[in-house]
C-alpha positions as CSV (number, residue, x, y, z in Angstrom):
1,M,104.8,87.3,83.3
2,P,108.2,86.9,85.1
3,I,111.2,88.2,83.3
4,R,113.6,85.4,82.4
5,S,117.2,85.7,83.7
6,F,120.0,86.6,81.3
7,A,121.4,83.4,79.8
8,T,124.9,83.3,78.4
9,I,125.8,81.3,75.3
10,S,129.0,79.4,74.8
11,S,131.3,81.1,72.2
12,D,134.8,80.8,70.9
13,D,134.8,84.7,70.7
14,D,136.5,86.0,73.9
15,E,135.2,89.5,73.4
16,L,131.6,88.2,73.3
17,N,132.3,86.1,76.5
18,R,133.6,89.2,78.3
19,V,130.6,91.2,77.3
20,Q,128.2,88.5,78.5
21,D,130.1,88.2,81.8
22,N,129.9,92.0,82.3
23,I,126.2,92.1,81.6
24,S,124.9,88.9,83.3
25,T,125.6,89.8,87.0
26,P,124.1,93.3,87.1
27,L,121.2,92.4,84.8
28,N,120.3,89.3,86.8
29,S,120.5,91.4,90.0
30,L,117.9,93.8,88.5
31,I,115.7,91.0,87.2
32,S,115.6,89.4,90.7
33,L,114.1,92.5,92.3
34,P,110.4,92.1,93.3
35,L,109.2,95.1,91.3
36,S,110.6,93.6,88.0
37,D,107.7,91.2,88.1
38,S,104.8,93.6,88.7
39,N,101.6,94.8,87.2
40,L,100.1,98.3,87.0
41,I,96.3,98.0,87.6
42,Q,94.4,101.2,86.8
43,N,91.0,102.5,87.7
44,V,90.1,100.0,90.4
45,N,86.7,100.8,91.8
46,L,86.7,100.3,95.5
47,I,83.5,100.0,97.5
48,T,82.9,100.6,101.1
49,G,84.1,97.3,102.5
50,T,86.0,94.5,100.7
51,T,86.9,94.5,97.0
52,N,88.6,91.6,95.3
53,V,91.2,92.9,92.8
54,S,92.5,90.5,90.2
55,H,96.2,91.0,90.2
56,G,97.2,88.8,87.3
57,L,100.5,87.7,88.8
58,G,99.7,83.9,88.8
59,R,101.2,83.7,92.3
60,P,100.7,85.2,95.7
61,L,101.7,88.8,95.6
62,L,104.5,90.1,97.7
63,G,103.1,93.6,98.1
64,Y,101.4,96.5,96.4
65,I,101.7,100.3,96.1
66,I,98.7,102.6,95.8
67,T,99.9,105.1,93.2
68,K,96.8,107.2,92.9
69,K,93.4,107.5,94.7
70,N,90.6,109.9,94.1
71,A,89.2,110.1,97.6
72,N,90.3,110.5,101.2
73,V,89.7,106.9,102.3
74,T,91.6,104.5,104.4
75,I,92.6,101.3,102.6
76,F,94.1,98.1,104.0
77,D,94.4,94.5,102.8
78,T,93.2,91.2,104.2
79,Q,95.7,89.0,102.5
80,S,96.5,87.1,105.7
81,T,93.0,85.5,105.4
82,N,92.6,85.5,101.6
83,Q,92.0,82.0,100.3
84,L,92.6,83.1,96.7
85,K,96.0,84.7,97.0
86,N,97.2,83.5,93.6
87,R,94.5,85.4,91.9
88,F,93.2,88.3,94.1
89,L,94.3,91.1,96.3
90,Q,91.6,91.8,98.9
91,L,91.4,95.5,99.7
92,V,89.1,97.0,102.4
93,S,88.2,100.6,101.9
94,S,86.5,103.0,104.3
95,G,84.6,104.5,101.4
96,I,84.1,104.6,97.7
97,A,87.2,105.4,95.7
98,I,89.0,104.8,92.4
99,V,92.7,103.8,92.8
100,D,95.6,102.8,90.7
101,L,97.9,100.1,92.1
102,I,101.2,98.4,91.3
103,V,101.2,94.8,92.5
104,F,104.3,92.7,92.8
């Protein structure tokens, strides 16, 4: 689920307005980073060949990071031809492996 941007509220309190102004720019800069809308997917069982991984983002992913793998395999994606980009990351593995991924 995307993180909502920081919304200021109108107030007659000048101190509150200054605090909101000082928070909103840096916080919204952090929220706009691609990794702020990411999912950690653990224990993905890859087969030799193509595995569809449900990423849960509800949109095409921008990228992924393999954070852990239990075998010496080569892994690449076929997102350029994936017809279900809103739902799945297609990974091709040279062998059987279990991986953890961050998708964003």
